[in-house]
Residue, then its C-alpha position, 0 to 999 in steps of 0.5 A: m744276651h751278654v757276650e761273656h755271661t750268656e745267662r744274662v739277657i739284655d732287655g730290649l735287645q732282639p738279635i737277628f741272624v742272617e745266614l748269608p749262604k742261605f740268602t740269595s738275591h733274586t733281583c739286581s736291587e736285592k743284590k745291591m742292598q745285600v752289598l750295601w748292608l755287608r759294607y755297612l757291617t764290615e766297613i763302618g767302625e769307631k774311626t769312621r767319620v763319614a760313610p760312603d755316599e751310596q750308604q748315606e743315600n739309602l734311607d734304611i742304611n742312613k737311619a742305621l748310620t744315624i742310630l749308630e752315631e747317636s749311640a756313641f754320644s756321651g750324655a752331654e753330647l746327646a743332650r746338646y744333639e737333642g737340644f739342637w733338634d728341639i730348637d730346629q723343630r720350634r723354629k719350623l713350627f714358628i715359621i708355620a704359625v707366622g705363615a698361617k697368620r698372614 
């Protein structure tokens, strides 16, 4: 929904609400994940340049960091970013193709 105009629905957006008082960690790893996600939600902002190592090391949080970073790109920046990964993928495919011919 739109924040100011709640009658508007944003296509593709699915809000998920987590009621923290009802969420209880049963294991040490669940507690660690809870803390990592709470830190992600409260500490990562538009002035953040580098996330803490423990957040970067967690695959799920790292994926969220990447999505967040990409969503902040301008159109030109996004085109350069995607171009970089296209070139990188082609390079990898070329290396595989050359290796297969040997």
